[in-house]
C-alpha positions as CSV (number, residue, x, y, z in Angstrom):
1,X,-65.0,-3.7,-67.8
2,X,-65.8,-6.6,-65.5
3,X,-65.4,-6.0,-61.7
4,X,-62.7,-8.8,-61.6
5,X,-60.5,-7.3,-64.3
6,X,-57.5,-5.3,-63.2
7,X,-56.1,-2.4,-65.2
8,X,-52.9,-0.4,-64.9
9,X,-52.1,2.6,-67.1
10,X,-55.0,1.6,-69.4
11,X,-53.6,-1.9,-69.9
12,X,-55.4,-5.0,-68.7
13,X,-53.4,-7.1,-66.3
14,X,-53.4,-10.9,-66.6
15,X,-54.2,-11.6,-63.0
16,X,-56.6,-9.9,-60.7
17,X,-55.1,-7.9,-57.8
18,X,-55.3,-9.9,-54.6
19,X,-53.9,-9.0,-51.2
20,X,-53.5,-11.2,-48.1
21,X,-52.9,-9.9,-44.6
22,X,-50.1,-11.6,-42.7
23,X,-49.9,-11.7,-38.9
24,X,-48.2,-13.7,-36.1
25,X,-48.3,-13.5,-32.3
26,X,-44.5,-14.0,-32.5
27,X,-43.9,-10.4,-33.5
28,X,-45.2,-7.2,-31.8
29,X,-48.8,-6.3,-32.3
30,X,-49.0,-3.4,-34.8
31,X,-50.2,0.0,-33.5
32,X,-53.4,1.5,-34.9
33,X,-55.0,0.0,-38.0
34,X,-51.7,-1.5,-39.5
35,X,-51.0,-5.1,-40.3
36,X,-47.7,-6.7,-39.8
37,X,-47.4,-7.5,-43.5
38,X,-49.3,-7.8,-46.7
39,X,-48.7,-10.2,-49.6
40,X,-49.7,-8.8,-53.0
41,X,-48.9,-10.5,-56.3
42,X,-46.1,-12.6,-54.9
43,X,-44.4,-9.8,-53.0
44,X,-44.5,-9.3,-49.2
45,X,-44.6,-5.8,-47.8
46,X,-43.7,-5.7,-44.1
47,X,-44.6,-2.7,-41.9
48,X,-41.8,-0.9,-40.1
49,X,-40.5,-2.6,-37.0
50,X,-39.1,-1.2,-33.8
51,X,-37.1,-3.0,-31.0
52,X,-40.3,-4.2,-29.3
53,X,-40.3,-7.4,-27.3
54,X,-43.4,-9.2,-28.5
55,X,-43.9,-11.1,-25.2
56,X,-44.2,-7.9,-23.2
57,X,-45.0,-5.2,-25.7
58,X,-42.2,-3.0,-24.3
59,X,-39.6,-1.1,-26.3
60,X,-36.0,-2.2,-25.7
61,X,-33.7,0.8,-25.6
62,X,-30.4,-1.1,-25.1
63,X,-27.3,-1.0,-27.3
64,X,-28.0,-0.7,-31.0
65,X,-26.7,-4.3,-31.6
66,X,-29.4,-5.6,-29.2
67,X,-32.1,-3.5,-30.8
68,X,-31.1,-4.6,-34.3
69,X,-31.1,-8.3,-33.3
70,X,-34.7,-7.9,-31.9
71,X,-35.9,-6.1,-35.0
72,X,-34.5,-8.8,-37.2
73,X,-36.0,-11.5,-35.0
74,X,-39.4,-9.8,-35.3
75,X,-39.0,-9.5,-39.1
76,X,-38.1,-13.2,-39.3
77,X,-41.2,-14.1,-37.4
78,X,-43.4,-12.1,-39.7
79,X,-41.8,-13.5,-42.9
80,X,-42.1,-17.1,-41.5
81,X,-45.9,-16.7,-40.7
């Protein structure tokens, strides 16, 4: 087996596995060793988001509607990066 061959369940995959880290300053900086998102084989996996204001790093604890809008804005920024 070559180091660039990818296998799953004993079957060779046609494309080697590749991952790309995605990040943007327009969304909150992830805590710890996490990335904001990873692209792998055409899919994007986004880390969990809280209602954090990316410009201040502070959690917004207002009404659920306000928190939801901020989370969706952060997700949109990550997916647009």
